C-alpha positions as CSV (number, residue, x, y, z in Angstrom):
1,M,22.2,7.6,16.7
2,S,21.7,10.4,14.3
3,T,22.3,10.8,10.6
4,E,25.5,12.6,9.7
5,S,25.1,16.3,9.5
6,G,24.2,17.4,6.0
7,S,25.0,14.1,4.4
8,G,21.8,12.3,4.8
9,R,23.7,9.2,5.8
10,M,22.2,6.8,8.4
11,S,23.8,4.3,10.8
12,F,23.3,0.6,10.1
13,R,20.8,0.3,12.9
14,Q,18.8,3.1,11.4
15,I,18.9,1.4,8.0
16,V,17.6,-1.8,9.7
17,Q,14.9,0.1,11.5
18,H,13.5,1.8,8.4
19,F,14.3,-1.0,6.0
20,N,11.7,-0.9,3.2
21,P,10.0,-4.3,2.4
22,A,9.9,-3.1,-1.2
23,W,13.6,-3.7,-1.5
24,F,13.0,-7.3,-2.6
25,A,11.3,-6.1,-5.7
26,A,14.9,-5.4,-6.9
27,I,15.6,-9.2,-6.5
28,M,12.4,-10.0,-8.5
29,G,13.3,-7.6,-11.3
30,T,16.8,-9.0,-11.6
31,A,16.2,-12.7,-11.2
32,V,13.4,-12.6,-13.8
33,I,15.9,-11.6,-16.6
34,P,17.4,-15.1,-17.1
35,L,13.8,-16.4,-17.6
36,V,13.0,-13.6,-20.1
37,I,16.1,-14.1,-22.3
38,S,15.8,-17.9,-22.3
39,F,13.7,-17.8,-25.6
40,L,16.7,-16.3,-27.4
41,D,19.0,-18.7,-29.2
42,W,22.0,-16.4,-29.2
43,P,25.3,-18.0,-28.1
44,F,26.0,-15.8,-25.1
45,I,22.6,-16.1,-23.4
46,E,23.7,-18.7,-20.8
47,P,26.6,-16.6,-19.5
48,V,24.3,-13.6,-19.3
49,A,21.7,-15.6,-17.5
50,M,24.4,-16.8,-15.1
51,F,25.5,-13.2,-14.4
52,F,22.0,-12.1,-13.5
53,T,21.2,-15.2,-11.5
54,V,24.4,-14.8,-9.4
55,L,23.9,-11.0,-9.1
56,S,20.3,-11.4,-7.9
57,F,21.4,-14.1,-5.3
58,L,24.1,-11.8,-4.0
59,F,21.5,-9.0,-3.8
60,F,19.2,-11.4,-1.9
61,L,21.9,-12.3,0.7
62,A,22.7,-8.6,1.2
63,L,19.1,-7.6,1.7
64,L,18.2,-10.6,3.9
65,V,20.4,-9.3,6.7
66,P,18.6,-6.0,7.4
67,W,15.2,-7.6,6.6
68,T,15.8,-10.3,9.2
69,L,17.3,-8.0,11.8
70,K,14.4,-5.7,11.5
71,F,12.1,-8.5,12.7
72,V,14.4,-9.2,15.6
73,L,15.4,-5.7,16.7
74,Y,12.5,-3.5,15.6
75,P,9.3,-5.5,15.7
76,E,7.4,-2.3,16.2
77,S,8.6,-1.0,12.9
78,V,7.6,-4.2,11.2
79,R,4.1,-3.9,12.7
80,K,4.0,-0.3,11.4
81,D,4.8,-1.5,7.9
82,M,2.3,-4.4,8.2
83,N,-0.4,-1.9,9.2
84,H,0.4,0.5,6.4
85,P,-2.1,0.1,3.5
86,V,0.6,0.5,0.9
87,A,3.9,-0.9,2.4
88,C,2.2,-4.1,3.7
89,N,1.7,-5.4,0.2
90,F,5.4,-5.5,-0.5
91,F,6.2,-8.1,2.2
92,P,5.5,-11.1,-0.2
93,T,8.3,-9.9,-2.5
94,M,10.7,-11.8,-0.3
95,P,9.2,-15.3,-0.6
96,I,8.4,-14.5,-4.3
97,S,12.2,-14.1,-4.8
98,L,12.6,-17.7,-3.6
99,I,10.1,-18.9,-6.2
100,I,11.9,-17.0,-9.0
101,F,15.3,-18.5,-7.9
102,G,13.6,-21.9,-8.2
103,L,12.4,-21.1,-11.7
104,D,15.9,-20.0,-12.7
105,L,17.3,-23.4,-11.6
106,L,14.5,-25.2,-13.5
107,K,15.2,-23.2,-16.7
108,Y,19.0,-23.7,-16.4
109,P,19.3,-27.0,-14.5
110,E,23.0,-27.6,-15.3
111,M,24.3,-24.1,-14.9
112,F,25.5,-24.5,-11.3
113,F,24.7,-28.0,-10.2
114,S,23.7,-31.4,-11.7
115,R,20.2,-31.6,-13.1
116,D,18.9,-33.6,-10.1
117,V,20.3,-31.3,-7.6
118,S,18.9,-28.2,-9.3
119,V,15.4,-29.7,-9.6
120,N,15.4,-30.8,-5.9
121,L,16.7,-27.5,-4.8
122,A,14.1,-25.7,-6.8
123,F,11.5,-27.9,-5.1
124,W,12.5,-26.8,-1.6
125,L,12.8,-23.2,-2.7
126,W,9.2,-23.5,-4.0
127,V,8.0,-25.1,-0.8
128,V,9.5,-22.4,1.5
129,G,8.5,-19.6,-0.9
130,A,4.9,-20.9,-1.2
131,A,4.6,-21.2,2.6
132,G,6.0,-17.6,3.0
133,I,3.6,-16.3,0.4
134,Y,0.6,-17.7,2.2
135,L,1.8,-16.7,5.6
136,M,2.4,-13.1,4.5
137,G,-0.9,-13.1,2.6
138,F,-3.0,-14.0,5.6
139,I,-1.3,-11.5,7.8
140,I,-1.6,-8.7,5.2
141,L,-5.3,-9.4,4.5
142,L,-6.2,-9.6,8.2
143,G,-4.5,-6.3,8.8
144,I,-6.2,-4.7,5.8
145,F,-9.6,-6.0,7.0
146,R,-9.0,-4.6,10.5
147,N,-7.6,-1.3,9.3
148,R,-10.2,1.5,9.6
149,G,-7.8,4.1,8.2
150,I,-7.7,2.9,4.6
151,Q,-9.0,5.5,2.1
152,L,-9.6,5.5,-1.6
153,Q,-6.3,7.3,-2.3
154,H,-4.3,4.5,-0.8
155,A,-5.3,2.1,-3.6
156,N,-2.6,1.5,-6.2
157,F,-1.4,-1.4,-8.3
158,G,1.0,-2.4,-5.6
159,W,-2.1,-4.1,-4.1
160,Y,-1.7,-6.6,-6.9
161,I,1.4,-8.1,-5.3
162,P,-0.4,-10.5,-3.0
163,P,-2.5,-11.9,-5.8
164,V,0.5,-12.0,-8.1
165,S,2.4,-13.9,-5.4
166,K,-0.2,-16.7,-5.5
167,L,-0.2,-16.8,-9.3
168,L,3.6,-17.4,-9.2
169,I,3.2,-20.6,-7.2
170,P,1.8,-22.6,-10.1
171,V,4.3,-21.3,-12.5
172,A,7.0,-23.3,-10.7
173,G,4.6,-25.9,-9.2
174,F,3.3,-27.2,-12.5
175,E,6.8,-27.6,-13.9
176,L,7.9,-29.4,-10.7
177,A,4.9,-31.7,-11.0
178,K,6.3,-32.7,-14.4
179,E,9.9,-33.1,-13.2
180,L,9.0,-34.8,-10.0
181,P,6.0,-37.1,-10.5
182,W,6.2,-38.4,-6.9
183,S,5.3,-34.8,-5.8
184,L,2.2,-34.5,-8.0
185,E,-0.3,-34.4,-5.1
186,L,1.6,-31.5,-3.5
187,T,2.9,-29.6,-6.4
188,F,-0.1,-29.9,-8.7
189,G,-2.6,-29.7,-5.8
190,L,-1.1,-26.6,-4.2
191,S,-0.6,-25.0,-7.6
192,I,-4.2,-25.4,-8.8
193,I,-5.4,-24.1,-5.5
194,S,-3.1,-21.1,-5.7
195,L,-4.2,-20.4,-9.3
196,G,-7.8,-20.2,-8.0
197,V,-6.9,-18.0,-5.1
198,G,-4.6,-15.7,-7.2
199,F,-7.0,-15.4,-10.1
200,F,-10.1,-14.4,-8.0
201,L,-8.1,-12.1,-5.7
202,F,-6.7,-10.5,-8.9
203,L,-10.3,-9.8,-10.0
204,F,-11.4,-8.5,-6.6
205,V,-8.4,-6.3,-6.0
206,G,-8.3,-5.1,-9.6
207,A,-11.9,-3.8,-9.3
208,A,-11.0,-1.9,-6.2
209,V,-7.8,-0.3,-7.7
210,Y,-9.5,0.5,-11.0
211,H,-12.3,2.2,-9.1
212,R,-9.7,4.5,-7.5
213,Y,-8.1,5.4,-10.8
214,V,-11.5,6.3,-12.2
215,Y,-12.9,8.2,-9.3
216,H,-9.8,9.7,-7.7
217,E,-6.7,11.5,-8.9
218,L,-3.6,9.6,-9.9
219,P,-1.3,8.4,-7.0
220,M,1.6,10.4,-5.8
221,S,4.6,10.4,-8.2
222,R,6.6,7.9,-6.2
223,L,3.9,5.3,-6.8
224,A,3.7,6.0,-10.5
225,A,5.8,2.9,-11.4
226,T,3.2,0.6,-9.7
227,F,1.0,1.1,-12.7
228,F,3.2,-1.4,-14.5
229,I,2.2,-4.1,-12.1
230,G,-1.2,-4.1,-13.7
231,M,0.2,-6.1,-16.6
232,A,1.7,-8.8,-14.5
233,P,-1.3,-11.0,-13.5
234,T,-2.5,-11.8,-17.0
235,A,1.1,-12.2,-18.2
236,I,1.7,-14.8,-15.4
237,I,-1.6,-16.6,-16.2
238,A,-0.4,-16.9,-19.8
239,V,2.8,-18.6,-18.5
240,I,0.7,-20.8,-16.2
241,L,-1.3,-22.1,-19.1
242,F,1.9,-22.9,-21.0
243,K,3.2,-24.9,-18.0
244,M,-0.1,-26.7,-17.7
245,L,0.0,-27.5,-21.5
246,H,3.4,-29.2,-21.0
247,L,2.4,-31.0,-17.8
248,F,-0.7,-32.6,-19.4
249,E,1.4,-33.6,-22.5
250,A,3.9,-35.3,-20.3
251,G,1.5,-37.7,-18.5
252,D,-2.0,-38.3,-17.2
253,V,-3.2,-35.8,-14.7
254,L,-6.8,-36.0,-13.5
255,G,-7.6,-37.7,-16.8
256,I,-7.2,-34.4,-18.7
257,D,-6.8,-35.0,-22.5
258,A,-3.8,-33.0,-23.6
259,H,-5.1,-32.9,-27.2
260,V,-8.3,-31.2,-26.0
261,F,-6.6,-28.9,-23.6
262,T,-3.8,-27.7,-25.9
263,P,-5.9,-25.5,-28.4
264,I,-7.9,-24.0,-25.4
265,A,-4.6,-23.2,-23.6
266,K,-3.2,-21.6,-26.8
267,L,-6.2,-19.3,-27.1
268,G,-6.0,-18.5,-23.4
269,I,-2.3,-17.7,-23.7
270,L,-2.9,-15.3,-26.5
271,M,-5.9,-13.6,-24.8
272,N,-4.1,-13.1,-21.5
273,W,-1.0,-11.8,-23.4
274,G,-3.3,-9.4,-25.3
275,L,-4.4,-7.7,-22.1
276,S,-0.9,-7.5,-20.8
277,I,0.6,-5.9,-23.9
278,W,-2.4,-3.5,-24.0
279,W,-1.7,-2.6,-20.4
280,F,2.0,-2.1,-21.2
281,V,1.1,0.5,-23.8
282,M,-1.3,2.1,-21.4
283,A,1.4,2.2,-18.7
284,L,3.7,4.0,-21.0
285,V,1.0,6.5,-21.7
286,V,0.4,7.1,-18.0
287,L,4.2,7.3,-17.4
288,G,4.4,10.0,-20.1
289,Y,1.6,11.9,-18.4
290,Y,3.6,11.9,-15.1
291,L,6.7,13.1,-16.9
292,R,4.9,15.9,-18.7
293,R,2.3,17.0,-16.2
294,I,3.4,15.9,-12.7
295,E,6.9,14.6,-11.9
296,L,8.7,11.3,-11.7
297,P,11.5,11.5,-9.1
298,Y,13.4,8.3,-8.3
299,A,11.9,6.1,-5.6
300,L,12.5,2.5,-4.6
301,S,9.1,1.8,-6.3
302,W,10.9,2.2,-9.7
303,W,11.8,-1.5,-9.4
304,A,8.1,-2.0,-10.3
305,F,9.2,-1.2,-13.8
306,T,11.3,-4.3,-14.0
307,F,9.5,-7.5,-12.9
308,P,6.2,-6.8,-14.6
309,S,8.1,-6.0,-17.8
310,G,9.9,-9.3,-17.3
311,A,6.7,-11.2,-16.8
312,L,5.4,-9.6,-20.0
313,G,8.6,-10.7,-21.8
314,V,8.2,-14.3,-20.7
315,A,4.5,-14.2,-21.7
316,T,5.4,-12.8,-25.1
317,G,8.0,-15.5,-25.6
318,V,5.4,-18.1,-24.7
319,A,2.8,-16.6,-27.0
320,W,5.4,-16.6,-29.8
321,K,6.2,-20.3,-29.2
322,V,2.6,-21.5,-29.2
323,S,1.5,-19.4,-32.2
324,G,4.6,-19.1,-34.4
325,F,3.5,-15.6,-35.2
326,G,6.5,-13.5,-36.5
327,F,5.3,-10.2,-35.1
328,L,5.3,-11.7,-31.6
329,H,9.0,-12.5,-32.0
330,V,9.6,-8.8,-32.9
331,V,7.6,-7.7,-29.9
332,Y,9.5,-10.1,-27.7
333,V,12.9,-8.8,-28.7
334,A,11.7,-5.2,-28.2
335,I,10.5,-6.1,-24.7
336,V,13.8,-7.8,-23.8
337,L,15.7,-4.7,-24.9
338,F,13.3,-2.4,-23.0
339,L,13.7,-4.5,-19.8
340,I,17.5,-4.4,-20.0
341,V,17.6,-0.6,-20.5
342,V,15.1,0.0,-17.7
343,W,16.9,-2.4,-15.4
344,L,20.2,-0.5,-16.0
345,L,18.5,2.8,-15.5
346,V,16.8,1.8,-12.2
347,L,20.0,0.1,-10.9
348,A,22.0,3.3,-11.6
349,Q,19.5,5.4,-9.7
350,T,19.4,2.9,-6.9
351,I,23.2,3.0,-6.5
352,R,23.0,6.8,-6.4
353,G,20.4,6.5,-3.7
354,V,22.5,4.1,-1.7
355,T,25.7,6.1,-1.9
356,S,23.8,9.3,-0.9
357,G,21.9,7.5,1.8
358,R,18.6,9.1,0.8
359,I,17.1,5.7,-0.2
360,F,17.2,4.5,3.4
361,A,15.0,7.4,4.7
362,P,11.7,6.3,6.3
363,A,9.1,5.6,3.5
364,H,6.1,6.6,5.7
C-alpha cells in the first residue's frame, strides 16, 4: 500500500500505522473551551458550550478508531512511539480527554442529561480517565528510565504532559467528592494523591526541561508550540485550590476548617496564576522569536497552543472570582478571545493538513 503518486495521500491502514498520539491534544484544546467561557454571563454561552462539547466528542469518536486499531494491528508502531522520548509523552492525552469530558458534564449538568445522570457519568469518566492516566504514566516513565538514547535536545515542554495529567485528576475529583459524598474516600483520596504526584513530577520534569532551554538551543520549530504547555501546571494548581475551597466549605473533610483554608487558598490561587500569566507572556515572546529568526510551519503540535491557553483562561476566571479584581476580568476576556482565535487558526491548518494528507506522515 503506497501513497498516491504526487498527492501525499495515504491509505487508511497507513494512517492507522502512523497515527500520532498527539492527535488527542486537539480534543483537549476543544473540550476545554466550554470550561473557559463558563465565567461569562452572556446569554449565548450555553449554546456555544454545547457546540464545543459535541464537536470535541465527535472528534474523540473519530480519533478513537485509528488510535485503537493501531494497538491491535500495529503493536510494533505503538512500541516505537512509546520508546520515543518525545512522542511517548502524548499518550496520556487520550485519558485526559475523558477527564475533561467529565468536567464539562459537571459544569453544565443539565445540558444533555438530568443532573444525576451527568454527575454519575462524569464519575465514571473520571474513574476510567484516572486509571488510563496512571497506566500510561507508569509505562512512559519505565520506558524513559530504560531508554539509553535520550539526549539533552529531546527535552521539551511536552514532557509536562504526564505531570499535567496527574494534576487534572483532582480538578474533577474534588468536585465529585462534593457532589457524591459516598465516594469521598475514592474521589478525595485519589485526588490528593494525584496532586502530590503531579506537583512533584512537575518540579522534577520542569528542572530538566528548563536546563535544556538554558544550556542548549531552542527545540526544532515543530515543537515551538510546546513552550505554551509550561503555563499549564500552575494554572491547573490554581483551579485545584479553587475546587478544594468549595469542597471544604461544603462539609467536613479531615477536620479542615474552611475559614482557615480559604484565605490561604486565595493567596495560592493568585500566586499560581501569577506564574502562569508570566509564562504566557514569555511564551508569546519565544513564539515571536521563532517567527522572526527561525520558522514556524504548521505541525500537529500546534494544538499545544490551545489547551494550555484554556487552562490559563479557567485559572484567570478563578482568580477573578476569588479576588474581585477588575483587571483580572479584563485579562480573562482577553484570554478567551485569544483562545478562540488560536483555536480557529489551528483548526483551519489542521483541516488543510488532513485534506492534503501531509498531517498523516510519520512523525519520527
